[in-house]
C-alpha positions as CSV (number, residue, x, y, z in Angstrom):
1,M,-9.4,-14.5,-12.8
2,C,-7.8,-11.0,-13.2
3,Y,-9.8,-7.9,-14.0
4,Y,-8.7,-5.0,-16.1
5,T,-10.1,-1.7,-15.8
6,N,-9.0,1.2,-18.1
7,M,-7.1,-1.6,-19.7
8,N,-3.8,-0.5,-17.6
9,K,-5.1,-1.5,-14.3
10,K,-4.8,-5.1,-13.2
11,M,-7.4,-6.1,-10.8
12,Y,-7.7,-9.3,-8.6
13,S,-10.5,-11.1,-6.8
14,T,-10.4,-11.8,-3.1
15,Q,-9.8,-15.2,-3.6
16,E,-6.8,-14.4,-5.8
17,V,-5.4,-12.1,-3.1
18,A,-6.1,-14.7,-0.6
19,N,-4.1,-17.4,-2.7
20,I,-1.0,-14.8,-3.1
21,L,-1.0,-13.8,0.5
22,K,-1.6,-17.3,1.8
23,L,-4.7,-16.2,4.0
24,S,-8.3,-17.0,4.0
25,R,-10.6,-15.2,2.0
26,V,-12.6,-14.2,5.3
27,E,-9.0,-12.5,6.5
28,I,-8.9,-10.6,3.2
29,F,-12.3,-9.3,3.9
30,R,-11.4,-8.3,7.4
31,K,-8.1,-6.2,5.8
32,I,-10.6,-4.6,3.6
33,K,-12.9,-3.6,6.4
34,N,-10.3,-2.7,8.7
35,G,-8.6,-0.4,5.9
36,K,-5.5,-2.3,5.8
37,L,-5.9,-3.4,2.3
38,K,-7.8,-1.0,-0.4
39,A,-10.2,-2.5,-2.5
40,E,-13.2,-1.4,-4.9
41,K,-16.6,-2.7,-4.6
42,V,-17.8,-4.4,-8.0
43,G,-21.4,-5.8,-7.3
44,R,-21.5,-8.1,-4.5
45,N,-17.7,-8.7,-4.5
46,Y,-14.5,-6.7,-4.2
47,V,-11.6,-6.4,-6.3
48,I,-8.0,-5.3,-5.3
49,A,-5.7,-3.3,-7.7
50,Q,-2.4,-4.6,-8.3
51,D,-0.6,-1.5,-7.0
52,D,-2.6,-2.0,-3.6
53,L,-1.6,-5.8,-3.5
54,L,2.0,-4.8,-3.9
55,E,1.8,-2.1,-1.3
56,A,0.2,-4.6,1.2
57,L,3.2,-7.0,0.2
58,G,5.5,-4.4,1.1
59,K,7.1,-4.2,-2.4
60,I,6.2,-0.5,-3.1
61,V,5.4,2.5,-1.5
62,G,2.3,4.1,-1.7
63,A,1.3,7.5,-2.2
64,S,0.0,8.2,1.3
65,K,3.3,6.6,2.7
66,K,5.4,8.4,0.7
67,L,4.0,11.8,1.8
68,R,4.2,10.5,5.5
69,I,7.9,9.9,4.8
70,E,8.7,13.1,3.3
71,S,7.0,14.8,5.8
72,A,9.1,13.3,8.4
73,V,12.3,13.8,6.6
74,K,11.3,17.7,6.3
75,R,10.5,17.7,10.3
76,A,13.8,16.1,10.7
77,M,15.9,18.5,8.8
78,K,14.0,21.5,10.1
79,E,15.0,20.0,13.7
80,Y,18.3,18.8,13.6
81,G,19.7,20.1,10.5
82,K,22.6,21.7,12.3
83,T,23.3,18.4,14.0
84,F,23.4,16.7,10.5
85,K,25.7,19.0,9.3
86,K,28.3,18.4,12.0
87,L,27.9,14.8,11.6
88,S,28.8,14.9,7.9
89,E,31.9,16.9,8.7
90,E,33.3,14.2,10.8
């Protein structure tokens, strides 16, 4: 059973996510508790947004990961910019 919030955001139950990831429901709760899987609490249960599920599957890059990647690229360009230019000339 999928849940819709804002009519644009598709949400999955922990059981659905467990079936998709081929894990037990208990393991899904562990991943939520450890912060490896983002979830929202609805009553006594959790629901997982489709984007968060895709991020967990590695199919998309989340906003926080995107910021870390951009930061790493900027730092590399600052530290090794001249080296990169020389390599591109060869």
